[in-house]
Residue, then its C-alpha position, 0 to 999 in steps of 0.5 A: m197881707k199889708a198892716l191894718d190901716f186904723k189910725p183913729k184922728f181921735f188919737s192923732c189931734l191929742k198931741g198939741y191939744n190945748g185949751q183954746q181948741f178945747g173951748q171951740d170944740a166945746l162950744a161946736g159940741l154943744i150947738t151940735g148936740i142941740v142941732a141933733l135933739p130934734l132929729a134923733i127924736a124925728f128919726g126914731i120915731a119916724s124908723g117905728v122905734s121910740p125916740v129914746e132909740g133915737i137919742t140912744t143911737a145919737i148918743i152911743a153911736g157919737f160917741i163912738i164915730s167921734l173916737l175910732g173914726g177916721s175923720k177930725v169933725q164926722i158927727g155920727g149918729p141916726t139918719g134919714a136915709f136909714i128911715v126907710i129900712i129899719y121902718g120895713v124889717i120892724a115891720q117884718y122882723g121885729l126890733g130882734g130882726l132889725m138888731t141882728a141885721t145892725i150888727l151884721a151892717g156893722i161887721m161887714l164894715i168893718l171888713m170892707g175897712v180891714f181890707k181896705l176898700g174905703s177907696v172902692i165905695k167911692f165908685i159907685p155911679y153918682p145916678i144911684i147915689i141920686g136916685f136912691t137919695a131922691g127916692i128916700a126923701v119922697t118916701i120919708f115923706t109919704t111915711q110923715v102925710g098921717d101925721i101931717c093929717g093927723f090920721g091916727v092910723k098905723t101904715p104898712g111898711e111898702f109906699i102904694g100901701k100906705w097911700v091906700v090907707y090914707a085914701q081909705n081914712i081920709d074922712k078922719f083927716n084932722v085939721w088942727a094937726f095940720v094947721i100944727a104941722l104948717f105952723t111948724l114948716l114956716v118957724i122952721i123955714f123962716s127962723p133963720k132969717a129972724f134971728k139972723k142978727v140976733p147973737g146966740l139965737n142965730k145958732i140955734p137950728g130952725s128944727l128947734y124952733g119949730i119944734i118949741f113954736g110949734t109944740l107952745v102954739y098946740w098946748g096954746i090952742k088946747s088951752f081955750v079950744p078944748e076939742c084941738e086933739v092931736e097925737t103927742i108922743g106922750s100919747k102915742f109912746g106913753v111916758i118916755k123915761a131914759s134907760f140904758s139896758v143890754t139886750t143879745p141878738e138872736l144870732s142863729y144861722e136863719a136869722i142871719r139868712a134872713m138880715f144878710p141882704v137888709a145888712f148889706t143894704i145897710a152896710i153900703l148906705g152908712a158906707i156911702e153917706s159917712l164916706l160922702s160926708a167926710a169928703v165934703a167936710d175935707g173940701v171944707i177944713g182942708d183936711r184928709h179923712n182915712s177911708n178905711t179907718e172911717l169905715i171901721g169906727q162906723g162899723v164898731a159903731n153899728v156892732i154895739t149900738p145895737f146891744f144898748g137898743g139903738i139904730p144903723a147909724t152913718g156919719a150925718i153932713a148936716r150935723t158935721m156942717t153945723n160942727i165945722n161952722n161953730g168951730g169944731r175941728t177935732p173929735v172932741a167935738g163929737i164927743v162933747h156933742a154925744i154927752v151934751l144928748l146923753i144929759i138931754l136924755l138924763v134929765l129933759m127926756p120926760l118933756a119930749g111927750y108933749i111935743p105933738m107928732a105933728c111938730l115932728a112932721g114938720v121937721l122929717v119934711i123938711v129934712s126930705y125935701n133937703m134930700s130929695g135934691w130936686r135941682t141934681f135930679k132934674a139936671m141929670l134928665h139931660n144926661p145920656k140916656s143910660d145915665v137916666s135910666v140907671l137913676l130913674v130905675t133905681f129911684f121909682l125902685t127905691v120908692i115903690f119897693d125897697l132900698t135893697i132891691a134899688i140898690e143891688f138892681g141899680l148896681v147891675l144896670a149900671c154895671l151892664l150899661l158900663l159894659r156896653r159901653m166898654a163893648s162899643a168903645g172896643h172893635i176889631t177891623l181888617q186891615e187891607g192892601e198895605i200898612d204905612a210905617n209912618n203912620d203905625s207905631d208898631v212898624q220897624t222903620s228898619h223895614d220898607e216905609a210900608l209893609q204891603i199885606p201879600a195875597g193870602v193874608q188877612v191882618y184883623e185890628i183888635d182896639g181896646p180891652f179884649f173881654f167879652g163884650i167884643a169877644n164875638k166880633f171876629e166870628e161876625l167879621s169873618a163870616n162876612m169873608l168871601e175869601t177863604p185867606l191861608v194866614r190870619i194876622i191878629r194885631m193886639r197892639k191896642v189890646p190892654f187887658v184880655d178876660a177869661t171870655g176873651l181867651h176862650n172865644l180868641e182860641v175857638f176862634i183860632h181852633n176854626s181857623h186851623q179846621q178850615g187850614i188857615h194859619v193864625v199869627l199874633s202880633g204886637v201882644r204886649p207883655e202883659v197880656l202875653a202873661v195872661i196868654r201863657k198862662s192859658t190852653l190859647f198859648g198851646e193852640v197857637g204856638e209859641m212861634n206864631i207870637f211877636n211884638h210887632i207886626n213886621g216878625a209877624m209879617d214874615r211868618a205870614k209869608e213863610v206860610v204863604a211859601h209853604p202852606h201845606v207843612h204849615h197846615r200839616h203842623h197844625s194837623r197833628 
């Protein structure tokens, strides 16, 4: 086994590090920490835990990902993509189940990096990524409808169940909650434009402006209109206090078995999101991340964070871009971002209790809109039907059921459609008459310009990989032949590889041909294909004397068999 591909960028960036770069990284980390604050609170609450768990995740996971990751500028923490999974796990298995699933996911991520699967993750079909991302966006929006409308009711984890509860509680609609959510949305949308030319203020994200102004407006209205009652973080979770306590998970066999599918989904989703984020960052700063190191760093973060009450974490594209745009160029910026959040948690966390839930709902509505990628989704509907089917199936399964089913089914469907495409790309044809040397690279020019196919000989041409997708086509093609030949030549010069099913079906075809008194010769067999054939029982069935690397030798062999058919038939009958 090759050496472990684990080279954290933090340590390589320390070479030649200076005070000027630290100043840029510190400023970027400060601003990124401020940007991460409302998102960490919102993601924590939307996932079914308290704001403290959301910020704790951003602190611990963010620190570890920057310290051990394979990207210079990646910012890690809780993300919207995990909301749906976490909420469902907590609803069904509680915080203990989530802890077990997160640790298992972390171990899987570490193993992906150890076995150098970083590049393989990039081959996840694009329609699946767009489908489940859009599905998550719709689901996040759905989870926030209750807070936007101020219903104040507990909702089930599934999509349809939520809307049923909303419909049953429509009489509890709170106009003040709706007004606060709408006001927060407008502030988030227009504050970047309003403060665009104001130094300092133009660095503050719209989400933070939305929470600050939304909270102030609510308490301002409440002081004049006492009947204005909207649920706040404090009224829902009580007094918010910073606390770091270590808990241990229940890692029993039953717990691991129950959480394994969910953990796999968390690991795959975390790997995809973090590597996509790192790749986008590379394009901006002109660097190249180490995908295997990044996976190991992400894995370590997800193994350690749950012990402190944290939730799953991964690389966050929006926070990573904020870091880059504000001058962050080394992992030091990500570490500063974690320290800033730690200070906020220890000093300012009690103030979070005054934030209306409707404000956070407004923040998450913007998050869901940005995640939806509806323009990309719409454009992909014009792609080939197979891609559209994968896109829609993944999307609807994510929305109606859950992300675990969506990713698993989407991957299976994508693989099946790919195999169907490969099967349709490869084909078997029957060549008749003569083989022209001028148009056929397999014909040796030392022979006649055209090779005549003699009577009693059939020449089949396999074009493309010979795997289970086209392996049965021999029987279909030969079944339509009116005459039974003495020799069948199978040309394999265009076969780059052959799988076990292809070998088996070819062996059955050759065996049946021998039973009918038909001799079989293989032509143009590539060295890599021949190596596979030699290790199989097919080699004994066809015989080494009947395998040639060009058509001329195969044709000479066929003529020899046609001239003495009884001798060769007795050979195969023994």
